[in-house]
BAGULUM-369776 format. One record per atom (N, C-alpha, C): residue number from 1; residue in one letter; x, y, z. Coordinates in steps of 0.001 Angstrom, whole numbers, plus 500000, padded with zeros to 6 digits. Last residue first. Layout:
# BAGULUM-369776
+-----+--------+--------+--------+--------+
: num : residu :      u :      v :      w :
+-----+--------+--------+--------+--------+
: NUM :      a :      X :      Y :      Z :
...
+-----+--------+--------+--------+--------+
//
This chain:
# BAGULUM-369776
+-----+--------+--------+--------+--------+
: num : residu :      u :      v :      w :
+-----+--------+--------+--------+--------+
:  91 :      x : 565340 : 522910 : 531187 :
:  91 :      x : 565312 : 522494 : 529779 :
:  91 :      x : 566455 : 521625 : 529524 :
:  90 :      x : 563389 : 523644 : 533801 :
:  90 :      x : 564613 : 522877 : 533466 :
:  90 :      x : 564473 : 522410 : 532050 :
:  89 :      x : 562142 : 526393 : 535449 :
:  89 :      x : 562030 : 525582 : 534164 :
:  89 :      x : 563368 : 524971 : 533860 :
:  88 :      x : 560601 : 526788 : 538550 :
:  88 :      x : 561823 : 526749 : 537687 :
:  88 :      x : 561543 : 525911 : 536436 :
:  87 :      x : 558137 : 528912 : 539811 :
:  87 :      x : 558494 : 527688 : 539186 :
:  87 :      x : 559759 : 527768 : 538452 :
:  86 :      x : 557291 : 531364 : 540673 :
:  86 :      x : 558370 : 530738 : 541391 :
:  86 :      x : 558814 : 529434 : 540858 :
:  85 :      x : 555155 : 532177 : 539213 :
:  85 :      x : 556351 : 532939 : 539004 :
:  85 :      x : 557525 : 532306 : 539775 :
:  84 :      x : 552944 : 530648 : 539924 :
:  84 :      x : 553643 : 530300 : 538746 :
:  84 :      x : 554962 : 531053 : 538508 :
:  83 :      x : 552735 : 529428 : 543216 :
:  83 :      x : 552751 : 530677 : 542394 :
:  83 :      x : 553517 : 530399 : 541134 :
:  82 :      x : 550608 : 526694 : 543953 :
:  82 :      x : 551942 : 527185 : 543741 :
:  82 :      x : 551856 : 528473 : 542882 :
:  81 :      x : 548675 : 525449 : 546495 :
:  81 :      x : 548624 : 526218 : 545258 :
:  81 :      x : 549991 : 526907 : 545118 :
:  80 :      x : 547927 : 522491 : 547958 :
:  80 :      x : 548979 : 523507 : 547915 :
:  80 :      x : 549014 : 524176 : 546559 :
:  79 :      x : 545181 : 521378 : 549772 :
:  79 :      x : 545769 : 521581 : 548447 :
:  79 :      x : 546718 : 522718 : 548511 :
:  78 :      x : 544706 : 518876 : 552339 :
:  78 :      x : 544904 : 520282 : 551857 :
:  78 :      x : 545552 : 520305 : 550491 :
:  77 :      x : 542235 : 516304 : 552265 :
:  77 :      x : 543673 : 516659 : 552257 :
:  77 :      x : 543763 : 518137 : 551743 :
:  76 :      x : 539736 : 514665 : 554324 :
:  76 :      x : 540121 : 515711 : 553379 :
:  76 :      x : 541640 : 515994 : 553446 :
:  75 :      x : 538353 : 511998 : 554951 :
:  75 :      x : 539715 : 512410 : 555177 :
:  75 :      x : 540264 : 513421 : 554209 :
:  74 :      x : 535832 : 511462 : 554050 :
:  74 :      x : 536000 : 511637 : 555478 :
:  74 :      x : 537410 : 512060 : 555867 :
:  73 :      x : 534134 : 512817 : 551382 :
:  73 :      x : 535413 : 512245 : 551768 :
:  73 :      x : 535598 : 512516 : 553293 :
:  72 :      x : 530771 : 512027 : 550390 :
:  72 :      x : 531748 : 512931 : 551047 :
:  72 :      x : 532965 : 512183 : 551551 :
:  71 :      x : 529952 : 510726 : 547292 :
:  71 :      x : 530005 : 510469 : 548749 :
:  71 :      x : 531080 : 511448 : 549339 :
:  70 :      x : 527673 : 511734 : 544712 :
:  70 :      x : 529076 : 511696 : 545248 :
:  70 :      x : 529040 : 511517 : 546751 :
:  69 :      x : 524941 : 511575 : 544470 :
:  69 :      x : 525769 : 510765 : 543566 :
:  69 :      x : 527174 : 510704 : 544139 :
:  68 :      x : 522761 : 511151 : 547320 :
:  68 :      x : 523631 : 511977 : 546483 :
:  68 :      x : 524571 : 511047 : 545634 :
:  67 :      x : 519836 : 509130 : 547000 :
:  67 :      x : 521092 : 509433 : 547705 :
:  67 :      x : 521947 : 510259 : 546782 :
:  66 :      x : 516631 : 510615 : 546169 :
:  66 :      x : 517688 : 509601 : 546043 :
:  66 :      x : 518922 : 510018 : 546786 :
:  65 :      x : 514838 : 512530 : 545919 :
:  65 :      x : 514671 : 511621 : 547031 :
:  65 :      x : 515725 : 510569 : 547045 :
:  64 :      x : 515608 : 513920 : 543618 :
:  64 :      x : 515531 : 514665 : 544914 :
:  64 :      x : 515419 : 513752 : 546093 :
:  63 :      x : 515714 : 513114 : 541047 :
:  63 :      x : 516727 : 512536 : 541959 :
:  63 :      x : 516638 : 513180 : 543362 :
:  62 :      x : 513538 : 512143 : 538640 :
:  62 :      x : 513717 : 513091 : 539659 :
:  62 :      x : 514659 : 512455 : 540797 :
:  61 :      x : 514997 : 510732 : 535550 :
:  61 :      x : 514130 : 510800 : 536698 :
:  61 :      x : 514428 : 511859 : 537729 :
:  60 :      x : 516959 : 510418 : 533615 :
:  60 :      x : 515861 : 511414 : 533385 :
:  60 :      x : 514944 : 511567 : 534617 :
:  59 :      x : 518662 : 508478 : 534739 :
:  59 :      x : 519218 : 509719 : 534126 :
:  59 :      x : 518153 : 510793 : 534048 :
:  58 :      x : 517233 : 506368 : 535529 :
:  58 :      x : 518071 : 507018 : 536503 :
:  58 :      x : 518655 : 508312 : 536049 :
:  57 :      x : 514060 : 507060 : 533936 :
:  57 :      x : 515261 : 506326 : 534125 :
:  57 :      x : 516089 : 506957 : 535199 :
:  56 :      x : 510785 : 506971 : 532859 :
:  56 :      x : 511649 : 507519 : 533902 :
:  56 :      x : 512821 : 506523 : 534064 :
:  55 :      x : 509879 : 507496 : 529549 :
:  55 :      x : 510120 : 506516 : 530571 :
:  55 :      x : 511153 : 507034 : 531557 :
:  54 :      x : 507876 : 510232 : 528590 :
:  54 :      x : 509213 : 509560 : 528611 :
:  54 :      x : 509280 : 508681 : 529778 :
:  53 :      x : 504430 : 509440 : 527905 :
:  53 :      x : 505504 : 510317 : 528468 :
:  53 :      x : 506765 : 509488 : 528490 :
:  52 :      x : 502820 : 508817 : 524776 :
:  52 :      x : 503273 : 508373 : 526073 :
:  52 :      x : 504432 : 509192 : 526575 :
:  51 :      x : 500902 : 511494 : 523297 :
:  51 :      x : 502004 : 510459 : 523190 :
:  51 :      x : 502356 : 510053 : 524665 :
:  50 :      x : 497380 : 511750 : 523927 :
:  50 :      x : 498755 : 512254 : 523957 :
:  50 :      x : 499729 : 511094 : 523794 :
:  49 :      x : 494733 : 510796 : 521656 :
:  49 :      x : 495448 : 510603 : 522923 :
:  49 :      x : 496853 : 511237 : 522853 :
:  48 :      x : 493652 : 511038 : 519134 :
:  48 :      x : 493658 : 512168 : 519955 :
:  48 :      x : 494288 : 512016 : 521300 :
:  47 :      x : 493868 : 509048 : 517217 :
:  47 :      x : 492831 : 508887 : 518248 :
:  47 :      x : 492759 : 510055 : 519252 :
:  46 :      x : 496028 : 509817 : 515655 :
:  46 :      x : 494701 : 509949 : 515044 :
:  46 :      x : 493582 : 509803 : 516113 :
:  45 :      x : 498671 : 511739 : 516936 :
:  45 :      x : 497985 : 510502 : 516961 :
:  45 :      x : 496578 : 510740 : 516468 :
:  44 :      x : 500811 : 513658 : 514813 :
:  44 :      x : 499818 : 513572 : 515907 :
:  44 :      x : 499137 : 512249 : 515769 :
:  43 :      x : 504137 : 514795 : 514058 :
:  43 :      x : 503021 : 513975 : 513864 :
:  43 :      x : 502097 : 513995 : 515069 :
:  42 :      x : 506637 : 516564 : 512065 :
:  42 :      x : 506033 : 516173 : 513322 :
:  42 :      x : 504833 : 515318 : 513039 :
:  41 :      x : 509508 : 517964 : 510502 :
:  41 :      x : 508447 : 516984 : 510512 :
:  41 :      x : 507901 : 516842 : 511893 :
:  40 :      x : 511613 : 519862 : 508292 :
:  40 :      x : 510820 : 519793 : 509511 :
:  40 :      x : 509756 : 518703 : 509414 :
:  39 :      x : 512977 : 520178 : 505868 :
:  39 :      x : 513012 : 518911 : 506508 :
:  39 :      x : 512228 : 518767 : 507818 :
:  38 :      x : 512860 : 522518 : 504376 :
:  38 :      x : 513848 : 522451 : 505487 :
:  38 :      x : 513917 : 521122 : 506193 :
:  37 :      x : 511132 : 521869 : 502181 :
:  37 :      x : 512226 : 522908 : 502060 :
:  37 :      x : 513249 : 522695 : 503111 :
:  36 :      x : 509013 : 520264 : 502740 :
:  36 :      x : 509939 : 519747 : 501731 :
:  36 :      x : 511205 : 520740 : 501568 :
:  35 :      x : 507931 : 519427 : 505981 :
:  35 :      x : 508326 : 520524 : 505085 :
:  35 :      x : 509357 : 520022 : 504027 :
:  34 :      x : 505272 : 517369 : 507070 :
:  34 :      x : 506664 : 517564 : 506782 :
:  34 :      x : 506863 : 518700 : 505820 :
:  33 :      x : 503095 : 515529 : 509208 :
:  33 :      x : 503287 : 516694 : 508280 :
:  33 :      x : 504805 : 516927 : 508216 :
:  32 :      x : 500894 : 512715 : 509801 :
:  32 :      x : 502211 : 513363 : 509706 :
:  32 :      x : 502227 : 514567 : 508852 :
:  31 :      x : 498927 : 511039 : 511970 :
:  31 :      x : 498893 : 511983 : 510877 :
:  31 :      x : 500204 : 512717 : 510902 :
:  30 :      x : 498911 : 507547 : 512944 :
:  30 :      x : 499350 : 508887 : 513076 :
:  30 :      x : 499050 : 509752 : 511766 :
:  29 :      x : 498198 : 504811 : 512503 :
:  29 :      x : 498077 : 505404 : 513842 :
:  29 :      x : 498217 : 506903 : 513945 :
:  28 :      x : 498436 : 504157 : 509768 :
:  28 :      x : 497360 : 503473 : 510620 :
:  28 :      x : 497174 : 504199 : 511981 :
:  27 :      x : 499156 : 507330 : 508330 :
:  27 :      x : 499354 : 505910 : 508402 :
:  27 :      x : 498282 : 505339 : 509264 :
:  26 :      x : 498924 : 510148 : 506168 :
:  26 :      x : 498509 : 509363 : 507317 :
:  26 :      x : 498942 : 507995 : 507223 :
:  25 :      x : 500494 : 513336 : 505377 :
:  25 :      x : 500084 : 511984 : 505037 :
:  25 :      x : 499684 : 511297 : 506306 :
:  24 :      x : 501242 : 516580 : 504032 :
:  24 :      x : 500775 : 515699 : 505096 :
:  24 :      x : 500420 : 514301 : 504491 :
:  23 :      x : 503602 : 519275 : 503487 :
:  23 :      x : 502743 : 518202 : 502959 :
:  23 :      x : 502379 : 517317 : 504172 :
:  22 :      x : 504574 : 522542 : 502951 :
:  22 :      x : 504160 : 521536 : 503939 :
:  22 :      x : 503273 : 520512 : 503352 :
:  21 :      x : 504932 : 524666 : 501385 :
:  21 :      x : 505960 : 523653 : 501298 :
:  21 :      x : 505745 : 522483 : 502302 :
:  20 :      x : 503333 : 526999 : 501510 :
:  20 :      x : 503070 : 526009 : 500525 :
:  20 :      x : 504192 : 524962 : 500345 :
:  19 :      x : 505780 : 529216 : 502844 :
:  19 :      x : 504457 : 528893 : 502534 :
:  19 :      x : 504340 : 527837 : 501394 :
:  18 :      x : 508383 : 529004 : 505266 :
:  18 :      x : 507979 : 528958 : 503848 :
:  18 :      x : 506519 : 528515 : 503709 :
:  17 :      x : 509305 : 528995 : 507862 :
:  17 :      x : 508328 : 530009 : 507445 :
:  17 :      x : 507922 : 530058 : 506032 :
:  16 :      x : 510883 : 527085 : 509012 :
:  16 :      x : 511481 : 527974 : 508136 :
:  16 :      x : 510560 : 529094 : 507611 :
:  15 :      x : 509099 : 525929 : 511138 :
:  15 :      x : 510545 : 526185 : 511291 :
:  15 :      x : 511062 : 527158 : 510322 :
:  14 :      x : 506391 : 525800 : 510398 :
:  14 :      x : 506774 : 526452 : 511687 :
:  14 :      x : 508239 : 526683 : 511889 :
:  13 :      x : 505367 : 526582 : 507131 :
:  13 :      x : 506203 : 525744 : 507942 :
:  13 :      x : 506534 : 526474 : 509252 :
:  12 :      x : 502008 : 527279 : 506472 :
:  12 :      x : 503349 : 527831 : 506618 :
:  12 :      x : 504178 : 526886 : 507530 :
:  11 :      x : 499540 : 526527 : 503975 :
:  11 :      x : 500219 : 526210 : 505247 :
:  11 :      x : 501652 : 526763 : 505213 :
:  10 :      x : 498381 : 526890 : 501491 :
:  10 :      x : 498489 : 527993 : 502409 :
:  10 :      x : 499164 : 527717 : 503712 :
:   9 :      x : 497449 : 523501 : 501165 :
:   9 :      x : 497424 : 524832 : 500518 :
:   9 :      x : 497467 : 525956 : 501624 :
:   8 :      x : 499456 : 520953 : 501789 :
:   8 :      x : 498465 : 521717 : 502454 :
:   8 :      x : 498506 : 523097 : 501926 :
:   7 :      x : 500102 : 518183 : 499576 :
:   7 :      x : 500453 : 519520 : 500097 :
:   7 :      x : 499292 : 520165 : 500692 :
:   6 :      x : 500106 : 514720 : 500524 :
:   6 :      x : 499391 : 515899 : 499871 :
:   6 :      x : 499870 : 517188 : 500430 :
:   5 :      x : 500945 : 511452 : 499787 :
:   5 :      x : 501369 : 512659 : 500496 :
:   5 :      x : 500763 : 513872 : 499754 :
:   4 :      x : 499790 : 508306 : 500210 :
:   4 :      x : 499578 : 509468 : 499407 :
:   4 :      x : 499959 : 510720 : 500262 :
:   3 :      x : 501582 : 505345 : 500285 :
:   3 :      x : 501099 : 506436 : 501097 :
:   3 :      x : 500940 : 507668 : 500202 :
:   2 :      x : 500703 : 502102 : 499042 :
:   2 :      x : 501464 : 503325 : 498988 :
:   2 :      x : 500812 : 504482 : 499739 :
:   1 :      x : 500844 : 498806 : 500039 :
:   1 :      x : 500005 : 500004 : 499979 :
:   1 :      x : 500911 : 501270 : 500010 :
+-----+--------+--------+--------+--------+
//
């Protein structure tokens, strides 16, 4: 089965602003639109339901109730900062 893509008369691309460059087509689940000038594309579900939300992972999830990623060091060591003017250069 081939998909019929049709231009939308008077439609303006939301990305590049070109008029009459947006075409649309449908598949079994979604209605798609795309711009032939800049490549913009998006789609909507035909049943009107929103797209599923992003799956919560350890990277994307809320970490406010989790343990901190870094553990505090119980034995801190002092840092000695050297003046760059006092360094010797051995060549």
